[in-house]
C-alpha positions as CSV (number, residue, x, y, z in Angstrom):
1,M,0.1,-0.2,-0.1
2,T,1.3,3.6,-0.7
3,T,2.2,5.5,2.2
4,L,3.0,9.2,1.8
5,S,6.3,8.5,2.9
6,S,6.9,6.3,0.2
7,L,5.4,9.0,-2.3
8,K,8.0,10.8,-1.4
9,D,10.7,8.3,-1.8
10,D,9.4,7.8,-5.2
11,W,9.4,12.0,-5.8
12,E,12.8,12.4,-4.5
13,S,13.8,9.6,-6.9
14,L,12.6,11.2,-10.0
15,A,13.6,14.6,-9.3
16,E,16.9,13.7,-9.0
17,R,16.9,11.9,-11.9
18,D,14.9,14.7,-14.4
19,A,13.2,16.8,-12.1
20,L,12.4,19.1,-15.8
21,H,10.9,16.0,-17.2
22,A,9.3,14.3,-14.3
23,I,6.8,17.5,-13.8
24,L,6.4,17.8,-17.8
25,T,6.9,14.7,-19.5
26,D,7.4,15.6,-23.1
27,A,9.3,12.8,-24.8
28,T,10.8,14.8,-26.8
29,K,12.4,16.6,-23.3
30,A,13.8,13.3,-21.9
31,G,16.9,12.7,-20.8
32,G,18.0,16.5,-19.3
33,Q,16.8,18.3,-23.1
34,W,14.7,21.0,-21.1
35,N,15.8,24.6,-21.1
36,I,15.5,26.2,-18.1
37,T,13.9,29.0,-19.8
38,E,11.4,27.2,-21.9
39,F,10.5,25.4,-18.8
40,M,9.6,28.5,-16.7
41,A,7.7,30.3,-19.6
42,T,5.6,27.6,-19.9
43,G,4.8,28.7,-15.8
44,S,3.4,32.0,-17.3
45,T,1.7,30.9,-20.1
46,E,-0.1,28.6,-17.7
47,I,-1.3,30.8,-14.9
48,E,-2.0,33.5,-17.5
49,M,-4.6,31.1,-19.3
50,L,-5.5,30.4,-15.5
51,M,-6.2,34.3,-14.9
52,R,-7.8,35.4,-18.0
53,H,-10.4,32.4,-17.2
54,L,-11.1,33.3,-14.1
55,A,-11.4,36.7,-15.3
56,G,-14.0,35.6,-17.6
57,L,-15.8,34.0,-15.0
58,G,-15.6,37.0,-12.9
59,Y,-13.3,35.8,-10.1
60,A,-11.1,37.6,-9.6
61,P,-8.8,37.0,-7.0
62,N,-7.1,39.0,-4.1
63,R,-3.6,39.5,-5.2
64,D,-2.7,41.6,-2.6
65,G,-3.0,38.4,-0.7
66,T,-0.9,35.5,-0.2
67,A,-1.1,32.6,-2.8
68,L,0.0,28.7,-2.4
69,D,1.2,26.2,-5.2
70,F,0.3,23.1,-4.2
71,G,2.7,20.6,-5.4
72,C,5.3,23.2,-7.2
73,G,7.9,21.0,-8.2
74,V,11.0,23.4,-9.1
75,G,8.6,26.3,-8.6
76,R,7.7,26.8,-12.6
77,L,3.8,27.8,-11.5
78,T,5.0,29.5,-8.0
79,Q,7.4,32.0,-9.6
80,A,4.4,32.9,-11.9
81,L,1.8,32.9,-9.0
82,G,4.5,35.7,-7.6
83,R,3.7,38.1,-10.2
84,Y,-0.2,38.7,-10.0
85,F,0.1,38.3,-6.2
86,G,2.0,39.9,-2.8
87,S,3.3,37.1,-1.8
88,C,3.6,33.3,-2.9
89,V,4.5,29.6,-1.2
90,G,5.3,27.2,-2.9
91,V,4.8,23.5,-1.1
92,D,6.1,19.9,-2.3
93,I,6.9,16.3,-1.2
94,S,10.1,16.4,-2.7
95,Q,13.2,18.3,-1.5
96,A,15.3,17.9,-3.9
97,M,12.2,19.6,-5.6
98,I,12.5,22.2,-3.1
99,Q,16.0,22.8,-3.0
100,R,15.6,22.9,-7.4
101,A,12.8,25.5,-6.6
102,Q,15.1,27.9,-4.2
103,S,18.0,28.0,-6.7
104,L,15.9,28.8,-9.5
105,N,13.8,32.1,-8.0
106,E,14.1,35.0,-9.0
107,L,11.0,36.8,-7.1
108,P,12.0,37.1,-2.9
109,H,8.2,37.2,-1.6
110,C,8.0,33.1,-3.5
111,Q,9.2,31.2,-0.5
112,Y,9.3,27.4,-0.7
113,V,8.2,24.9,2.0
114,T,9.0,21.0,1.4
115,T,6.3,18.7,3.8
116,S,4.9,15.3,3.3
117,D,2.6,15.7,6.0
118,I,-1.7,15.5,6.5
119,P,-2.3,18.6,7.8
120,L,-0.7,21.1,6.1
121,P,1.8,23.2,8.2
122,F,-0.2,26.5,7.3
123,P,-2.6,28.2,9.6
124,A,-6.3,28.0,8.8
125,A,-7.5,31.0,6.5
126,A,-3.9,31.5,5.4
127,F,-4.4,32.2,1.3
128,S,-6.6,34.3,-0.5
129,F,-5.6,31.6,-3.7
130,V,-4.7,28.2,-3.9
131,Y,-3.7,26.6,-7.0
132,S,-2.7,23.0,-8.4
133,N,-2.3,21.3,-11.6
134,I,-0.8,18.1,-12.2
135,V,-0.2,17.4,-9.3
136,L,-3.8,15.5,-7.7
137,Q,-3.4,12.7,-10.3
138,H,-0.1,11.8,-9.1
139,I,-1.4,11.0,-4.8
140,P,-4.3,7.7,-3.9
141,Q,-7.4,9.5,-2.9
142,R,-7.6,8.8,0.0
143,F,-5.0,11.2,0.6
144,A,-6.4,13.7,-2.1
145,K,-9.6,14.0,-0.6
146,E,-7.5,14.7,2.6
147,Y,-5.5,17.4,1.1
148,L,-8.9,19.1,-0.4
149,H,-10.4,19.4,3.0
150,E,-6.6,21.1,3.9
151,F,-7.2,23.3,1.0
152,V,-10.8,24.7,2.2
153,R,-9.5,25.2,5.5
154,I,-6.0,26.9,4.4
155,L,-8.4,29.3,2.3
156,A,-9.5,32.8,3.5
157,P,-13.1,33.3,2.9
158,G,-13.9,35.5,-0.1
159,G,-10.5,33.5,-1.3
160,L,-10.6,31.2,-4.4
161,L,-9.1,27.4,-4.7
162,V,-8.6,26.4,-8.3
163,F,-7.3,22.5,-9.3
164,G,-7.4,19.9,-11.4
165,V,-7.8,16.7,-11.7
166,Q,-8.1,13.2,-13.5
167,D,-11.7,12.8,-13.1
168,S,-12.3,9.2,-14.9
169,F,-10.6,7.1,-17.7
170,A,-13.1,6.7,-20.7
171,M,-13.4,3.3,-22.4
172,P,-15.7,3.0,-25.1
173,D,-15.8,-0.2,-25.7
174,L,-15.4,-3.8,-24.5
175,L,-11.8,-3.8,-24.4
176,S,-11.4,-0.5,-22.5
177,L,-10.4,-2.0,-19.2
178,L,-7.2,-4.2,-21.3
179,T,-6.4,-0.6,-23.3
180,R,-6.5,1.4,-20.0
181,T,-4.2,-1.1,-18.3
182,R,-1.9,-0.9,-20.8
183,H,-2.2,2.6,-20.8
184,I,-0.5,2.9,-17.5
185,L,1.9,-0.2,-17.8
186,R,2.3,2.0,-20.8
187,L,3.4,5.6,-19.0
188,R,5.3,3.3,-15.9
189,S,7.1,1.5,-18.2
190,R,8.3,5.1,-20.3
191,I,9.6,6.9,-17.3
192,E,11.0,4.0,-16.2
193,A,13.1,3.7,-19.3
194,T,13.6,7.0,-19.5
195,L,14.8,7.8,-16.1
196,R,16.2,4.1,-15.7
197,L,14.0,3.6,-12.1
198,G,15.4,0.7,-10.1
199,S,12.9,2.2,-7.3
200,G,9.9,5.3,-7.7
201,D,6.8,5.5,-9.8
202,M,4.9,8.0,-10.9
203,Q,1.3,6.6,-10.4
204,M,-1.8,7.7,-12.0
205,H,-5.4,8.5,-9.5
206,C,-8.7,9.5,-10.5
207,L,-10.7,11.5,-8.7
208,P,-14.5,11.6,-10.1
209,E,-16.6,14.9,-9.2
210,R,-18.8,12.8,-6.5
211,V,-15.2,12.1,-4.2
212,V,-14.2,16.0,-5.2
213,R,-17.5,17.6,-3.9
214,Q,-17.9,15.3,-0.9
215,A,-14.3,15.9,0.0
216,L,-15.1,19.7,-0.1
217,G,-18.1,19.8,2.1
218,S,-19.7,23.3,2.5
219,A,-17.0,25.2,0.2
220,K,-18.9,26.6,-2.9
221,I,-17.6,25.1,-6.4
222,L,-18.5,28.0,-9.1
223,D,-17.3,26.7,-12.1
224,V,-15.9,23.2,-13.4
225,Q,-14.4,23.1,-16.8
226,F,-13.1,19.8,-18.5
227,T,-8.9,20.3,-19.7
228,N,-6.1,19.3,-21.5
229,T,-4.0,19.0,-19.1
230,A,-4.0,14.9,-19.7
231,A,-2.5,15.6,-23.1
232,K,0.8,14.6,-24.3
233,D,1.8,17.2,-25.7
234,F,-0.2,19.4,-22.6
235,N,3.7,21.5,-21.5
236,G,1.6,23.7,-20.0
237,K,-0.2,25.4,-22.9
238,L,-3.6,25.1,-20.5
239,V,-7.0,24.9,-22.9
240,Y,-10.5,24.5,-21.8
241,L,-12.5,22.0,-24.0
242,Q,-16.2,22.1,-24.4
243,R,-16.5,18.4,-24.5
244,P,-14.1,15.3,-22.3
245,P,-12.1,13.3,-24.9
246,K,-13.1,10.2,-26.0
247,S,-11.1,8.2,-24.7
248,G,-8.5,7.7,-22.6
249,Y,-7.8,9.9,-19.1
250,I,-10.4,12.7,-18.4
251,S,-9.4,16.0,-16.7
252,K,-11.3,18.6,-15.0
253,Q,-10.4,22.3,-13.1
254,Y,-12.7,23.3,-10.5
255,C,-12.5,26.9,-9.1
256,V,-14.5,26.7,-6.0
257,A,-15.2,29.4,-2.8
258,K,-14.8,29.6,1.0
């Protein structure tokens, strides 16, 4: 059974071998081929699209408050959020990721924290904005639900929580279960072959909407959108979809208020 300790070990291993490719798994960038400037620019692209989407909905976050980037990795999104908010905190389960984030950081009001604990090491109502994308999909459902509960706890009244999950796996025919199994095995074998892992595994988990709603409790869901975050060519180019894909993982982004 996966524990938070074993999950931390997996991500320490992934981070030490090829941190950037572990975050954005573009096959053409494996083996240390990501250009760091190009990689960090994907964070700016993603957050710019997110902010345009929120503005279009009429939900503007309080930029004078503090933003949280959950599962921050090397700070790809933390620094991008830092250009919108008075202060920003990136948190990650991997110390190796956080060390890299600190070395790459260019904004003095961005800080980084390592934790593998639940509850999160922040007081209630500490953040005006909480964001997490392509993170919860790698966390077993029982822990992901606890993290959603924590997001609500640390969100300030009137604040916004935005997060993405893989809702389900589209299975169009009788061979769908086999197809899904093969897909997962190919993903794991590709990562292991690329990073030469003897240990460490990038898991994929789904979090259906009914489970999300239950975990969020009394928090108000303002918006739910299909996104492209499970696409092979995602690379931070966030796209809102009119309908879910016919096959493969179905990604949803939630916007939540407290």
